[in-house]
Steps between C-alpha positions, in 0.01 A plus 500: 500500500183622327522753219304635205682397185488692169520222241386661181366815334124543563497192720370501857763508772547153655488465878744215572800381697843622400849454638609728783752767387866420575684823420867596551614695804427839345126418504257463786188286504193694610205303639210691348191612682342695207568598143332767288409500129601765255370561151842382389404145613184507286694628192755219543227235497390648165849467360552878474844497662830382337721216614226289653610183682291191568422381760557797731355663809365858438453766766714806577356609836528314823507523882625217720742383766877491469727408790203530737408853390218632282637640173398637164680434169637761261414356154728739306808296403829638355396861476864603478701802615330774294195636679357636175423160338541132545792284370495263204487209749186626672197284564207475735451206736246245369643463146779404428562382858227321691281730698260522792198291402632221719554405862867593485715715267878539470607855462830696531561588864544864397141503382357401841375793714327522836121517463344832616373410842160664461403284207346150486658243275238553232545878508876473493486260207304762305771759540834415320453527123214759506659696782837522332343598170281766658784639713746538213253656255348738749809618686816408307366571152225762544635662817153525658501714817262656754252742337515340155177414331531134384278318250514119509332293225334162538446507870434152640819329385786436740746765370233767461366445851845512666591807295180660629588406862865611465402835345243577765752406772750738341254787520382516139144550388394188304235457231426176321340352190322167452229347284320408824320758710527266801879489472510883487285514812726253682804710410334812636421310820877429526582870470494593131354847430281381206489311175339449158422226262757479219212392279340848531707781344275769644538358849882496452495865400282592796738320729795689353325831563406404854860408570650798322723271293752237609867515588549125468315230299560132565374284213495127420262501201608726218264463206234754406487667840867588523474820302212620716701444817787703363256786427403497867862562607618829637809670353809303595295189564660158539340191349610154623423200280531147628273306267306512178204267534286718265766509226698777338447860590231684307385861485831650620527867410869572431457879550327431831791288597780745431323826579413367850858373548364154589727205583413133447682232695490129432544278806494137601591334829800655682839461669584333827549839655148605392361175639650577843378858480148385410495265803620788726224721361238236562619457858515873569150573362343174612387427140279190464469358149143432393429127469199435281466122501679215676510141361666183617808400297317203353240745356754696301311470175197666655730783610634533145143526367431791734818663370384441143159667566658805664208541732700500829576807712841412644733215480416137440689289757566131545497362855765229546519242773847349498 
């Protein structure tokens, strides 16, 4: 079968023939129709993840056919029995086990779920990792509910967009930040109330005043802007953090934090139960993940370049003909 092979740090992925998977009976082989990229895949190619293995097939997200039915794959492996955090054996599909940037992938049968019927293969492939992350941080960790005012940073990425869609569907009022006015406008067209550039402190303050403060903040950046986002929180605000692309937190006022009774929740991925709940939520509310760009599998390096540039609005997806 054809696959994109990761053969070395900072090396292009190699589109080549590899052996078909021959797993034991606890695994099923999914014939893939589409796979989606995550920033994780880009970080791995730069060598920024531990326990790298060469050669290997990256890719955590996929939609395909198993036993004649369209399915999606849960990439969260060995979460464990405690819903609060993952086990010591936890990993994400696509490293250390071969992932979805191939015509076929072997996955545990317990990780194969029916595809939401209203989604295309490309849309469904965009859902698993980002959808699970967004669902857990928004609902399990930050307990977002109808009537909350929710601020989501870095709109345009897969998790941020799905968190936006989930929060709106749940009846929350959503505001967003981005360095791109165009991305803010697109989020407003999707149903967000408003937004501001994180590069403009005055605009951020004005947004906070217009909203009347925020009950929930969902952040993936950290860095210099984190303290400002905390200042925009209402009393009792909940802040969910699922990334730190801008580095360590800066400008955090400790008195502001404790006088407002704020809570900060770290979050990554989620349990099998949350994955099932996320799919049910998507079906009930007819959520459609935003797909920004679609490439053929053989053009995977072009897709990674788009991921590197962070210019896309929505998920970058690989179309697979197997």
